[in-house]
C-alpha positions in Angstrom: 7.0 15.7 -80.3 9.3 15.4 -83.3 10.9 12.2 -81.6 7.5 10.7 -81.3 6.5 11.5 -84.9 9.6 9.7 -85.9 8.9 6.7 -83.7 5.4 6.4 -84.9 6.6 6.7 -88.5 9.0 3.8 -88.1 6.4 1.8 -86.4 4.0 2.2 -89.0 6.6 1.3 -91.8 7.6 -1.9 -89.8 4.1 -2.9 -89.5 3.3 -2.2 -93.2 6.4 -4.2 -94.4 5.5 -7.1 -92.3 2.2 -7.1 -93.2 3.0 -7.0 -96.9 5.9 -9.7 -96.6 3.6 -12.1 -94.9 1.5 -12.3 -98.3 4.6 -12.6 -100.6 4.7 -16.2 -100.6 1.6 -16.4 -102.6 2.8 -14.0 -105.1 5.9 -15.1 -107.1 7.4 -12.1 -109.0 8.1 -12.6 -112.8 10.3 -10.7 -115.1 10.8 -10.5 -118.7 13.6 -9.0 -121.0 13.9 -9.4 -124.8 16.4 -8.7 -127.1 18.0 -9.3 -130.8 21.5 -10.5 -131.1 23.3 -10.5 -134.3 24.6 -14.1 -133.8 23.2 -17.5 -134.7 20.8 -19.1 -132.1 23.4 -22.2 -131.9 26.4 -20.0 -130.9 24.3 -17.7 -128.4 22.9 -21.0 -126.8 26.6 -22.3 -126.3 27.5 -18.8 -124.8 24.3 -18.5 -122.4 24.8 -22.5 -121.2 28.5 -21.8 -120.2 28.5 -20.2 -116.6 31.9 -18.7 -116.7 30.3 -16.2 -119.6 27.7 -14.7 -116.6 29.8 -12.4 -114.9 30.8 -10.6 -118.4 27.0 -9.9 -119.2 25.4 -9.6 -115.9 26.4 -6.5 -114.0 25.4 -7.9 -110.6 27.2 -11.3 -111.1 30.6 -11.2 -109.4 31.6 -14.8 -110.4 30.9 -18.3 -110.5 32.2 -21.4 -108.6 32.1 -25.0 -109.2 29.7 -26.9 -106.8 30.9 -30.3 -108.2 34.8 -30.5 -108.1 35.9 -31.0 -111.8 33.1 -29.2 -113.4 34.0 -27.2 -116.6 32.1 -23.8 -116.1 33.5 -22.5 -119.6 31.5 -25.6 -121.3 27.9 -25.6 -122.1 26.1 -27.2 -119.2 23.9 -30.1 -119.6 20.8 -31.2 -117.5 22.0 -32.0 -113.8 25.0 -29.7 -113.8 25.2 -27.2 -111.0 27.2 -24.0 -110.5 27.1 -21.5 -107.6 26.7 -17.7 -108.7 28.2 -15.0 -106.4 26.6 -11.5 -106.6 25.6 -8.5 -104.4 28.2 -6.4 -103.0 31.1 -8.8 -101.7 32.7 -8.5 -99.0 30.0 -5.9 -97.6 27.0 -7.8 -98.8 27.8 -11.0 -100.4 25.2 -13.1 -101.7 25.2 -16.3 -103.5 22.6 -18.7 -105.2 23.2 -22.5 -106.5 21.7 -22.8 -110.0 20.9 -26.3 -111.5 20.4 -26.8 -115.3 17.2 -28.8 -115.7 16.8 -28.0 -119.5 19.0 -27.4 -122.3 17.8 -27.6 -125.7 20.4 -26.4 -128.3 18.7 -24.9 -131.6 18.8 -27.5 -134.3 18.3 -25.6 -137.9 17.8 -29.1 -139.4 14.4 -29.2 -137.8 13.4 -25.9 -139.5 10.3 -26.0 -141.6 10.5 -23.4 -144.2 7.2 -24.4 -145.6 5.3 -23.5 -142.3 7.6 -20.5 -141.6 8.9 -22.0 -138.4 12.3 -21.1 -137.3 15.1 -22.7 -135.3 14.4 -22.8 -131.6 16.1 -23.4 -128.4 15.9 -23.3 -124.7 17.7 -23.2 -121.5 16.6 -23.1 -118.0 18.0 -23.2 -114.6 16.5 -23.3 -111.1 17.2 -22.7 -107.8 14.8 -23.9 -105.4 16.6 -22.8 -102.2 17.4 -19.5 -103.8 18.8 -16.8 -101.3 17.9 -17.9 -98.0 16.1 -15.3 -96.1 15.6 -13.2 -99.1 14.1 -15.2 -102.1 13.3 -18.9 -103.2 11.9 -20.8 -106.0 14.3 -18.8 -108.6 13.9 -19.9 -112.2 15.9 -18.4 -115.2 14.8 -19.5 -118.4 16.3 -18.5 -121.8 14.1 -19.0 -124.9 15.8 -18.7 -128.4 14.8 -18.3 -131.9 16.3 -17.7 -135.2 15.2 -14.2 -136.5 16.7 -14.4 -139.8 19.6 -13.0 -141.5 21.9 -14.8 -139.1 20.3 -13.2 -135.8 18.7 -14.6 -132.9 15.7 -13.6 -130.7 16.3 -14.2 -127.1 13.8 -14.1 -124.2 14.8 -14.0 -120.6 12.1 -15.3 -118.4 13.0 -14.8 -114.6 10.8 -15.8 -111.6 11.3 -16.0 -108.0 9.2 -16.0 -104.7 10.1 -13.3 -102.5 11.1 -14.2 -98.5 11.4 -10.6 -97.4 10.7 -7.0 -98.6 14.3 -6.5 -99.6 13.3 -8.9 -102.8 10.5 -6.7 -103.7 12.4 -3.4 -103.4 14.9 -5.2 -105.8 12.6 -5.5 -108.8 13.5 -2.3 -110.7 17.2 -3.1 -110.2 16.8 -6.5 -111.5 14.8 -5.2 -114.5 17.4 -2.6 -115.3 20.2 -5.3 -114.8 18.4 -7.8 -117.3 17.7 -5.2 -120.1 21.4 -4.0 -119.7 22.5 -7.6 -120.0 20.5 -8.7 -122.9 20.5 -5.3 -124.8 24.1 -4.1 -124.1 26.6 -6.5 -122.4 25.5 -9.8 -124.3 25.8 -8.1 -127.8 29.0 -6.7 -126.9 30.5 -9.8 -125.4 29.4 -11.8 -128.6 30.8 -9.2 -131.1 33.7 -10.3 -133.1 36.9 -8.9 -132.9 37.1 -6.2 -135.8 39.6 -5.6 -138.4 41.4 -2.5 -138.9 39.3 -1.5 -141.7 36.1 -2.2 -139.4 37.6 -0.2 -136.7 38.3 2.7 -139.4 34.8 2.7 -140.7 33.1 2.6 -137.1 35.5 5.5 -136.5 34.3 7.4 -139.2 30.4 6.7 -138.6 30.9 8.2 -135.1 32.8 11.2 -136.3 29.7 11.7 -138.9 27.2 11.4 -136.0 29.0 14.2 -134.0 29.8 16.2 -137.4 25.8 15.9 -138.1 24.9 17.2 -134.6 27.4 20.2 -134.9 26.0 21.1 -138.4 22.3 21.1 -137.0 23.5 23.4 -134.1 25.1 25.6 -136.5 22.2 25.8 -138.9 19.7 26.5 -135.9 21.6 28.7 -133.7 25.1 29.4 -134.9 24.3 31.7 -137.8 24.8 29.0 -140.6 28.5 29.6 -140.7 29.2 26.3 -142.6 26.7 26.7 -145.0 27.6 30.2 -146.0 31.5 29.1 -146.2 30.2 26.3 -148.7 28.9 29.1 -150.9 25.0 29.0 -149.7 23.4 32.4 -150.7 21.7 32.8 -147.6 21.6 31.5 -143.8 19.5 28.6 -143.0 16.6 30.7 -142.0 16.3 32.7 -144.9 16.5 29.5 -147.5 13.3 28.4 -149.1 11.2 25.6 -147.5 12.9 22.9 -149.8 16.3 24.5 -149.1 15.7 23.9 -145.2 14.5 20.4 -145.6 17.6 19.6 -147.7 19.9 21.0 -144.9 17.8 19.0 -142.2 18.4 15.8 -144.0 22.1 16.8 -144.7 22.6 17.1 -140.9 20.5 13.8 -140.1 22.8 12.0 -142.4 25.5 11.9 -139.7 23.5 10.4 -136.9 21.8 8.0 -139.1 25.4 6.8 -140.4 26.3 6.1 -137.0 23.0 4.2 -136.1 23.4 2.0 -139.4 27.1 1.2 -138.8 26.6 0.4 -135.2 23.6 -2.1 -135.9 25.1 -4.6 -138.5 21.8 -6.5 -138.0 19.9 -3.8 -140.2 22.3 -3.5 -142.5 21.8 -7.4 -143.3 18.2 -6.9 -143.5 18.4 -4.3 -145.9 21.6 -4.9 -148.1 21.4 -9.0 -147.6 24.9 -8.6 -146.0 27.1 -6.9 -143.5 28.2 -3.6 -144.9 28.7 0.1 -144.5 25.0 1.1 -145.2 25.6 4.2 -142.9 28.5 5.8 -144.7 26.9 5.2 -148.1 23.9 6.9 -147.1 25.8 9.7 -145.7 28.0 10.0 -148.7 25.0 10.1 -151.1 23.3 12.7 -149.1 26.5 15.0 -148.9 26.9 14.7 -152.8 23.4 15.4 -153.5 23.5 18.4 -151.2 26.8 19.8 -152.8 25.4 19.3 -156.2 22.0 21.2 -155.1 24.4 24.0 -153.6 25.9 24.3 -157.1 22.8 24.4 -158.9 21.5 27.2 -156.5 24.7 29.3 -157.0 24.7 28.8 -160.6 21.3 30.5 -160.8 
């Protein structure tokens, strides 16, 4: 009876998948991912238009190959250029798709109309009509670029394909995660300039402030406020008046906020008008204010 139940379940799943797959041809799958990158639209367009850069930002992409001998994959593609992308899990489960560039419009700042409030825009589109045989067809990968101000770029990835099997439907969550990881994490990391020794030190300080703030918060709430008492506070966190508790919380939050601002130079430029160590300035100001307040409390 147990084996009959398993056989019935497998037959039901096979019938359901076949019925679902038979209707896939009329329903293409469309995915969208967005991000803001701290580089100019022109530089971002050049990077995305060069297929040699794809494996560095797409986790599922293994490598790219020339379709036409002599094609420079490290150079921005023009309309008509083709490239073969290898992905999947080679050699166990190798897959490939041949992309053809059908649109490449680099952003042109000279066309920006400040009076109308329009920003420099660009577009990049690749298609793979055959797609991956037996899995997906009519694949489209379209990038839309726009100047976000302060030297940054807004990028939107539109991906579309027509599923040919149930596997391509089950892969949707993985593709969504892969696209989000590419645009929000790996692409900014690949375009981030090499830091100087000063910038490396400041980033390290921001990271240390983050862990220090978390440790201070733990000490205030559950560790008996050992640091507060050692600094001269007359009482522990829970015995402080309301304004004193708020001050201690802000002091603890200064570390994580310092880390956030120093890891996101785009926001620093929006607030300061240039790249800077906004987080360290903020954390230093809060610490100095906290120390002065503690001195006032002790002198009372």
